[in-house]
C-alpha positions, 0 to 999 in steps of 0.5 A: 289256413287252407290245406293247399295254401299251407302245402304251398307256403311250406314249399316256399319256405323250404325253397322247393318253390321260389316266388317268381318261378314259372307255375302252370295251374291245371283245372284252375278257377277263382280258388286257385288264383286266390291261393296263388296270390295269397302265398305270393306266386308271381308268375302263374299261368292258369288252364282248365279242361272246361270251355269258358272257365274263368276266374274272377280276377285279372286272369282267365283260365285257358281251355286245354285237354288235360290228357294232351297238352299243346305245350313242349316238355319242361314248359314250367318250373312247377305244375300244380292241380287242386281237385281236378285230376278226378274230373279226368276220364284218364287221370293217369294220362293227365298226371303224365302231362303234368309231369311232362310239362314240369322241370322241377316239381308237380304238386297235386291235391286229391282225395285219398283212397284209404280204408276209411274212405272206401268204408265211407263211400260204401256206406254212402257217407261220401259220394262216388260220383259228383252230380252236384258239380254238374248241377252247378255247371248248368248241366252242361259242364262240371263233370268228366272232362268238363262236360255235363256227365257227372265224374267218378271221384277217383281217389289215389294211394301212395303206392299208385302214385309211386308206380305211376311216376316210375312208369313215367320216367323209368330211367330215374329215381324220382322222390315223392313226398305225401301230405295227408289230413282230414278235412271233412268240410265246412264247419258251419255246414257240418255243424248243421248236419250234426245238429239235425241228426244228433238233435244238438244245439248248433254251437254244441254240434260245432264243438263236436265237429271241431273235436271230431276232426282234430281227433281223426288228424291226431289218431288216424291222420294217415287215413285222411280224405285229403291227400297231396303228392309232391313229385320232385323231378328236381331231385331225380337221380339216374337209375344205376343201370342208366349211368354207363353202357356197361351198367345198362348191359349188366342190369338185372332182367 
């Protein structure tokens, strides 16, 4: 099962999310609609930063500026985003809007800014910009803020998310949980690339790919390229100095 679907399914199984909770899915397309249907979410609203974004299902994604959403605080129980924040010119601001709209949780999946990913980007193994997405959008969309300009691939760290959430809501301690794994890409495409580069048969290359990815997830999982953060607003606790006027007066400065 897809990493994103497994993450959402676990949250459903653990009671973090209920099937009929209200969910806003930012940066949404056909993939997001399919995943939400697959795990049984029944009350979803879909949005996207690109004008004219549509899914192939019954629901079209409305166009929104992710940096300034025209919706009141706490409009939804949960706000999700899969591989969309790196298309924003101001990703922290877009994450803040997701946080503002959510009553219970924010869940987002992006690339991780790990040491191995930085080395891979420096070596040119993984891209720092996404011109292919713009090409697929007919050179008019698919890039930064949904435009025809290829976006920088903004990658995240745990520390960065922790600092951002603390800045968004300094009066509370808000737990954040993280899930990381190596998911290098489609097995067939990767096997074909290995087959060409290492002069292996495609079946052998496919086995090499599977073993290599499994090894990475066993030995170096924390360095993985796929990075998910679940921000638990529903478990937020007041900071000690926020509980009484006296506590605030006596807080360290």
